DSSP file (Angstrom, degrees, kcal/mol; ACC not computed):
  #  RESIDUE AA STRUCTURE BP1 BP2  ACC     N-H-->O    O-->H-N    N-H-->O    O-->H-N    TCO  KAPPA ALPHA  PHI   PSI    X-CA   Y-CA   Z-CA
    1    1 A M    >         0   0    0      0, 0.0     3,-1.3     0, 0.0     4,-0.2   0.000 360.0 360.0 360.0 -35.0  115.7  166.3   73.7
    2    2 A L  G >   +     0   0    0      1,-0.3     3,-2.1     2,-0.2     4,-0.5   0.852 360.0  66.9 -64.4 -32.4  118.9  166.1   71.8
    3    3 A L  G >  S+     0   0    0      1,-0.3     3,-1.0     2,-0.2    -1,-0.3   0.832  91.7  61.3 -57.8 -30.1  116.9  165.5   68.7
    4    4 A Y  G <  S+     0   0    0     -3,-1.3    -1,-0.3     1,-0.2    -2,-0.2   0.505  84.0  79.7 -73.7  -6.8  115.5  169.1   69.1
    5    5 A A  G <  S+     0   0    0     -3,-2.1    -1,-0.2    -4,-0.2    -2,-0.2   0.767  78.5  81.3 -73.8 -25.1  119.0  170.5   68.7
    6    6 A F  S X  S-     0   0    0     -3,-1.0     3,-1.9    -4,-0.5     0, 0.0  -0.675  87.3-129.0 -85.2 135.7  118.7  170.0   64.9
    7    7 A P  T 3  S+     0   0    0      0, 0.0    -1,-0.1     0, 0.0    -3,-0.0   0.714 102.1  54.7 -57.8 -25.3  116.8  172.8   63.2
    8    8 A S  T 3  S+     0   0    0      1,-0.2     5,-0.1     4,-0.0    -4,-0.1   0.470 102.8  55.5 -91.6   0.9  114.4  170.6   61.4
    9    9 A S    <   +     0   0    0     -3,-1.9    -1,-0.2    -6,-0.2    -5,-0.1   0.537  66.4 114.8-116.7  -7.3  113.0  168.6   64.4
   10   10 A P  S    S-     0   0    0      0, 0.0     3,-0.1     0, 0.0     7,-0.1  -0.176  82.1-103.1 -62.2 165.3  111.6  170.9   67.1
   11   11 A P  S    S+     0   0    0      0, 0.0     2,-0.4     0, 0.0     3,-0.0   0.882 113.8  18.8 -55.1 -38.8  107.9  170.6   67.8
   12   12 A R  S >  S-     0   0    0      4,-0.1     3,-2.2     1,-0.1    -3,-0.1  -0.994  77.7-137.2-133.7 130.2  107.5  174.0   65.8
   13   13 A R  T 3  S+     0   0    0     -2,-0.4    -1,-0.1     1,-0.3    -4,-0.1   0.767 103.2  59.5 -58.4 -21.5  110.2  175.1   63.5
   14   14 A S  T 3  S+     0   0    0     -4,-0.0    -1,-0.3    -3,-0.0     0, 0.0   0.675  85.5 102.4 -81.8 -11.8  109.9  178.7   64.7
   15   15 A W  S <  S-     0   0    0     -3,-2.2     2,-0.1     1,-0.1    -3,-0.0  -0.474  70.7-132.1 -71.1 133.1  110.7  177.6   68.3
   16   16 A P     >  -     0   0    0      0, 0.0     4,-1.6     0, 0.0     3,-0.3  -0.371  34.6 -97.0 -74.3 168.7  114.2  178.2   69.6
   17   17 A L  H  > S+     0   0    0      1,-0.2     4,-2.2     2,-0.2     5,-0.2   0.847 122.1  57.9 -58.4 -41.5  116.0  175.3   71.4
   18   18 A G  H  > S+     0   0    0      1,-0.2     4,-2.7     2,-0.2    -1,-0.2   0.905 106.3  47.9 -60.3 -44.4  115.0  176.6   74.9
   19   19 A W  H  > S+     0   0    0     -3,-0.3     4,-1.4     1,-0.2    -1,-0.2   0.885 109.8  52.8 -69.4 -32.9  111.3  176.5   74.1
   20   20 A S  H  X S+     0   0    0     -4,-1.6     4,-2.2     2,-0.2    -1,-0.2   0.894 111.5  45.8 -64.1 -41.1  111.6  173.0   72.7
   21   21 A I  H  X S+     0   0    0     -4,-2.2     4,-2.4     1,-0.2    -2,-0.2   0.908 113.0  48.8 -71.0 -35.7  113.2  171.8   75.9
   22   22 A L  H  X S+     0   0    0     -4,-2.7     4,-2.0     2,-0.2    -1,-0.2   0.756 107.1  57.1 -72.7 -22.0  110.8  173.5   78.1
   23   23 A S  H  X S+     0   0    0     -4,-1.4     4,-2.5    -5,-0.2     5,-0.2   0.947 111.0  43.6 -66.1 -52.0  107.9  172.0   75.9
   24   24 A V  H  X S+     0   0    0     -4,-2.2     4,-2.3     1,-0.2    -2,-0.2   0.917 113.8  49.6 -62.7 -41.7  109.3  168.5   76.7
   25   25 A A  H  X S+     0   0    0     -4,-2.4     4,-2.5     2,-0.2    -1,-0.2   0.927 114.3  45.7 -65.7 -42.4  109.9  169.2   80.4
   26   26 A F  H  X S+     0   0    0     -4,-2.0     4,-2.7     1,-0.2     5,-0.2   0.901 112.1  50.5 -67.0 -38.7  106.3  170.6   80.8
   27   27 A R  H  X S+     0   0    0     -4,-2.5     4,-2.0     2,-0.2    -1,-0.2   0.884 111.9  48.3 -67.3 -37.0  104.8  167.7   78.9
   28   28 A T  H  X S+     0   0    0     -4,-2.3     4,-2.8    -5,-0.2    -2,-0.2   0.949 111.3  50.6 -66.2 -46.2  106.8  165.2   81.2
   29   29 A L  H  X S+     0   0    0     -4,-2.5     4,-2.4     1,-0.2     5,-0.2   0.929 111.8  46.8 -60.7 -44.0  105.5  167.2   84.4
   30   30 A V  H  X S+     0   0    0     -4,-2.7     4,-2.4     1,-0.2    -1,-0.2   0.912 111.9  50.5 -66.3 -39.2  101.9  167.0   83.2
   31   31 A E  H  X S+     0   0    0     -4,-2.0     4,-2.5    -5,-0.2    -2,-0.2   0.934 111.4  49.2 -67.5 -41.8  102.2  163.3   82.4
   32   32 A V  H  X S+     0   0    0     -4,-2.8     4,-1.7     1,-0.2    -2,-0.2   0.937 114.1  44.6 -60.7 -47.7  103.7  162.6   85.9
   33   33 A L  H  < S+     0   0    0     -4,-2.4    -1,-0.2     1,-0.2    -2,-0.2   0.878 114.3  50.8 -61.2 -40.5  101.0  164.5   87.6
   34   34 A W  H  < S+     0   0    0     -4,-2.4    -2,-0.2     1,-0.2    -1,-0.2   0.865 113.6  43.7 -63.9 -41.2   98.3  162.8   85.4
   35   35 A N  H  < S+     0   0    0     -4,-2.5     2,-0.4    -5,-0.2    -1,-0.2   0.699 101.5  74.3 -84.4 -19.2   99.5  159.4   86.1
   36   36 A S     <  -     0   0    0     -4,-1.7     2,-0.3    -5,-0.2     0, 0.0  -0.761  69.1-165.6 -91.2 142.0  100.1  159.7   89.7
   37   37 A S        -     0   0    0     -2,-0.4    -3,-0.1     3,-0.0    -2,-0.0  -0.880  23.9-113.8-128.9 161.3   96.9  159.8   91.8
   38   38 A I        -     0   0    0     -2,-0.3     3,-0.1     1,-0.1     0, 0.0  -0.755  45.5-107.3 -87.0 129.1   95.8  160.7   95.3
   39   39 A P        -     0   0    0      0, 0.0    -1,-0.1     0, 0.0     2,-0.1  -0.258  41.5-101.6 -60.6 144.3   94.7  157.6   97.3
   40   40 A K        -     0   0    0      1,-0.1     2,-0.1    -3,-0.0    -3,-0.0  -0.355  36.6-112.7 -67.2 145.5   91.0  157.5   97.8
   41   41 A E        -     0   0    0     -3,-0.1    -1,-0.1    -2,-0.1     3,-0.0  -0.486  26.0-115.4 -76.8 149.2   89.6  158.5  101.2
   42   42 A T        -     0   0    0     -2,-0.1     5,-0.1     1,-0.1    -1,-0.1  -0.740  40.1-106.3 -84.7 136.3   88.0  156.0  103.4
   43   43 A P     >  -     0   0    0      0, 0.0     4,-1.6     0, 0.0     3,-0.4  -0.272  20.8-125.5 -60.9 144.6   84.3  157.0  103.9
   44   44 A L  H  > S+     0   0    0      1,-0.2     4,-2.5     2,-0.2     5,-0.2   0.852 108.9  60.0 -60.5 -33.9   83.5  158.4  107.4
   45   45 A E  H  > S+     0   0    0      1,-0.2     4,-1.4     2,-0.2    -1,-0.2   0.903 106.2  48.5 -61.3 -37.5   80.8  155.8  107.9
   46   46 A K  H  4 S+     0   0    0     -3,-0.4    -1,-0.2     1,-0.2    -2,-0.2   0.875 109.9  48.3 -69.6 -33.0   83.3  153.1  107.5
   47   47 A L  H >< S+     0   0    0     -4,-1.6     3,-0.8     1,-0.2    10,-0.2   0.806 109.8  55.2 -73.3 -31.2   85.8  154.6  109.9
   48   48 A A  H 3< S+     0   0    0     -4,-2.5    -2,-0.2     1,-0.2    -1,-0.2   0.824 106.7  52.2 -67.8 -27.3   82.8  155.1  112.5
   49   49 A N  T 3< S+     0   0    0     -4,-1.4     2,-1.5     1,-0.2     3,-0.3   0.513  86.1  85.8 -87.9  -2.2   82.1  151.4  112.2
   50   50 A Q    <>> +     0   0    0     -3,-0.8     5,-0.6     1,-0.2     4,-0.5  -0.510  47.6 149.3 -94.4  64.3   85.7  150.2  113.0
   51   51 A K  T >45 +     0   0    0     -2,-1.5     3,-0.7     1,-0.2    -1,-0.2   0.835  67.6  56.1 -73.1 -29.2   85.2  150.3  116.8
   52   52 A E  T 345S+     0   0    0     -3,-0.3    -1,-0.2     1,-0.2    -2,-0.1   0.749  98.3  63.6 -72.0 -21.8   87.7  147.5  117.4
   53   53 A A  T 345S-     0   0    0     -3,-0.4    -1,-0.2    -6,-0.1    -2,-0.2   0.728  89.4-148.1 -68.3 -25.4   90.5  149.5  115.6
   54   54 A K  T <<5 +     0   0    0     -3,-0.7    -3,-0.1    -4,-0.5    -2,-0.1   0.895  35.5 160.5  49.8  47.4   90.5  152.2  118.0
   55   55 A N      < -     0   0    0     -5,-0.6    -1,-0.1    -8,-0.2    -4,-0.1   0.400  56.9-111.8 -83.6   7.7   91.3  154.7  115.4
   56   56 A G        +     0   0    0      1,-0.3    34,-3.6    33,-0.1     2,-0.2   0.534  60.7 157.5  82.5   7.8   90.2  157.8  117.5
   57   57 A F  E     +A   89   0A   0     32,-0.2     2,-0.3   -10,-0.2    -1,-0.3  -0.485  11.8 171.8 -71.5 136.7   87.2  158.6  115.2
   58   58 A V  E     -A   88   0A   0     30,-2.9    30,-2.4    -2,-0.2     2,-0.4  -0.986  31.4-124.2-135.6 146.8   84.5  160.5  116.8
   59   59 A W  E     -A   87   0A   0     -2,-0.3     2,-0.6    28,-0.2    28,-0.2  -0.805  20.4-151.7 -86.8 136.7   81.3  162.2  115.4
   60   60 A V  E     -A   86   0A   0     26,-3.3    26,-2.3    -2,-0.4     3,-0.1  -0.953  18.6-132.1-108.9 116.3   81.0  166.0  116.2
   61   61 A D        -     0   0    0     -2,-0.6    23,-0.1    24,-0.2    24,-0.0  -0.185  28.2 -97.8 -65.4 157.4   77.4  167.0  116.4
   62   62 A A        -     0   0    0     21,-0.1    23,-0.1     1,-0.1    -1,-0.1  -0.321  40.4-100.6 -72.3 159.3   76.3  170.1  114.5
   63   63 A V        -     0   0    0     21,-0.1    -1,-0.1     1,-0.1     5,-0.1  -0.666  45.9-102.1 -79.2 132.4   76.0  173.3  116.2
   64   64 A P    >   -     0   0    0      0, 0.0     3,-2.3     0, 0.0     4,-0.4  -0.214  27.3-120.5 -55.7 139.4   72.3  174.1  117.1
   65   65 A S  G >  S+     0   0    0      1,-0.3     3,-1.4     2,-0.2    -2,-0.1   0.787 108.6  65.8 -56.4 -28.7   70.7  176.7  114.8
   66   66 A E  G 3  S+     0   0    0      1,-0.3    -1,-0.3     3,-0.0    -3,-0.0   0.676  97.3  57.1 -74.3  -9.8   70.0  179.1  117.6
   67   67 A Y  G <  S+     0   0    0     -3,-2.3     2,-0.8     1,-0.1    -1,-0.3   0.553  85.3  86.5 -87.2 -11.1   73.7  179.6  118.1
   68   68 A V    <   +     0   0    0     -3,-1.4     2,-0.3    -4,-0.4    -1,-0.1  -0.831  66.1 149.1 -97.0 106.8   74.3  180.7  114.6
   69   69 A V    >>  +     0   0    0     -2,-0.8     3,-1.0     4,-0.1     4,-0.7  -0.808  35.1   3.5-134.9 165.1   73.6  184.4  114.8
   70   70 A G  H 3> S-     0   0    0     -2,-0.3     4,-2.5     1,-0.2     5,-0.2  -0.199 121.2  -2.7  64.8-137.8   74.5  187.8  113.3
   71   71 A E  H 3> S+     0   0    0      1,-0.2     4,-2.4     2,-0.2    -1,-0.2   0.830 133.7  54.7 -61.5 -30.5   77.0  187.9  110.4
   72   72 A V  H <> S+     0   0    0     -3,-1.0     4,-2.7     2,-0.2    -1,-0.2   0.913 109.5  48.9 -68.4 -42.2   77.6  184.2  110.3
   73   73 A K  H  X S+     0   0    0     -4,-0.7     4,-2.3     1,-0.2    -2,-0.2   0.921 113.2  47.1 -63.1 -38.7   73.8  183.5  110.0
   74   74 A E  H  X S+     0   0    0     -4,-2.5     4,-2.1     2,-0.2    -2,-0.2   0.935 114.7  44.9 -73.4 -42.4   73.5  186.0  107.2
   75   75 A I  H  X S+     0   0    0     -4,-2.4     4,-2.2    -5,-0.2    -1,-0.2   0.899 112.7  52.0 -61.4 -41.3   76.5  184.7  105.3
   76   76 A S  H  <>S+     0   0    0     -4,-2.7     5,-2.3     2,-0.2     4,-0.5   0.913 110.4  49.2 -60.9 -44.7   75.3  181.1  105.8
   77   77 A W  H  <5S+     0   0    0     -4,-2.3     3,-0.2     1,-0.2    -2,-0.2   0.844 110.3  49.0 -61.9 -38.9   71.9  182.0  104.5
   78   78 A K  H  <5S+     0   0    0     -4,-2.1    -1,-0.2     1,-0.2    -2,-0.2   0.900 117.2  42.3 -69.7 -39.5   73.3  183.7  101.4
   79   79 A N  T  <5S-     0   0    0     -4,-2.2    -1,-0.2    -5,-0.2    -2,-0.2   0.424 109.0-125.3 -89.3   2.2   75.5  180.7  100.7
   80   80 A N  T   5 +     0   0    0     -4,-0.5     2,-0.3    -3,-0.2    -3,-0.2   0.926  60.2 140.2  55.4  49.7   72.8  178.1  101.5
   81   81 A V      < -     0   0    0     -5,-2.3    -1,-0.2    -6,-0.1    -2,-0.1  -0.828  30.2-168.8-118.2 159.9   74.8  176.2  104.1
   82   82 A A        -     0   0    0     -2,-0.3   -17,-0.0    -5,-0.0    -5,-0.0  -0.996  36.2 -83.3-145.5 147.7   73.7  174.8  107.3
   83   83 A P        -     0   0    0      0, 0.0     2,-0.3     0, 0.0   -21,-0.1  -0.201  54.3-176.0 -51.5 141.8   75.3  173.3  110.4
   84   84 A A        -     0   0    0    -23,-0.1     2,-0.2   -24,-0.0   -21,-0.1  -0.996  31.8-102.3-146.1 148.1   76.1  169.6  109.9
   85   85 A R        -     0   0    0     -2,-0.3     2,-0.3   -23,-0.1   -24,-0.2  -0.461  44.7-171.7 -66.4 136.1   77.4  166.6  111.8
   86   86 A V  E     -A   60   0A   0    -26,-2.3   -26,-3.3    -2,-0.2     2,-0.3  -0.883  22.0-119.1-129.3 161.8   81.1  165.9  110.8
   87   87 A G  E     +A   59   0A   0     -2,-0.3     2,-0.3   -28,-0.2   -28,-0.2  -0.768  35.9 170.5 -99.7 147.3   83.6  163.2  111.6
   88   88 A A  E     -A   58   0A   0    -30,-2.4   -30,-2.9    -2,-0.3     2,-0.4  -0.915  31.5-115.3-147.3 170.8   86.8  164.0  113.4
   89   89 A F  E     -A   57   0A   0     -2,-0.3     2,-0.4   -32,-0.2   -32,-0.2  -0.939  21.8-145.4-119.3 136.3   89.8  162.1  115.1
   90   90 A W        -     0   0    0    -34,-3.6     2,-0.5    -2,-0.4     4,-0.1  -0.846  11.1-151.8-102.1 130.8   90.4  162.3  118.9
   91   91 A Y        +     0   0    0     -2,-0.4     2,-0.1     2,-0.1   -35,-0.0  -0.923  60.1   2.8-106.4 129.2   94.1  162.3  120.0
   92   92 A G  S    S-     0   0    0     -2,-0.5     2,-0.2     2,-0.0    -2,-0.1  -0.387 105.8 -28.9  95.8-172.1   94.8  160.9  123.4
   93   93 A R        -     0   0    0     -2,-0.1     2,-0.3     4,-0.0    -2,-0.1  -0.526  54.7-152.2 -85.7 148.3   92.5  159.3  126.1
   94   94 A R    >>  -     0   0    0     -2,-0.2     4,-1.2     1,-0.1     3,-0.7  -0.753  28.5-111.0-109.0 160.1   88.9  160.3  126.4
   95   95 A E  T 34 S+     0   0    0     -2,-0.3     3,-0.4     1,-0.3    -1,-0.1   0.888 119.0  57.6 -57.3 -37.6   86.7  160.3  129.5
   96   96 A S  T 34 S+     0   0    0      1,-0.2    -1,-0.3     3,-0.0    -3,-0.0   0.803 103.1  54.7 -67.1 -28.3   84.7  157.4  128.0
   97   97 A D  T <4 S+     0   0    0     -3,-0.7    -1,-0.2     2,-0.0    -2,-0.2   0.802  94.8  79.6 -77.0 -27.2   87.9  155.3  127.7
   98   98 A E     <        0   0    0     -4,-1.2     0, 0.0    -3,-0.4     0, 0.0  -0.484 360.0 360.0 -77.0 149.8   88.9  155.7  131.4
   99   99 A G              0   0    0     -2,-0.1    -1,-0.1     0, 0.0    -4,-0.0   0.439 360.0 360.0 177.7 360.0   87.1  153.5  133.7
């Protein structure tokens, strides 16, 4: 960055020193964000098969279609979506765990 203090060395000769420093800072930020990655998610099917781990994973069944009515039904039809089974995590004891 000190190199940009000299008039002949900024990325563009017409840029003032502040723009040159912001350019370096922005480039560094983009590089850090690009090089850091979000860890991949574990597929739900793999979590469902880990019964011995007791991770609290449960499947939640889809809402029956007859319960989707009114404005929700209209909007879901326009957006081409339908109820679906999803995975979730249960916190605490469940009835099936007690015995």
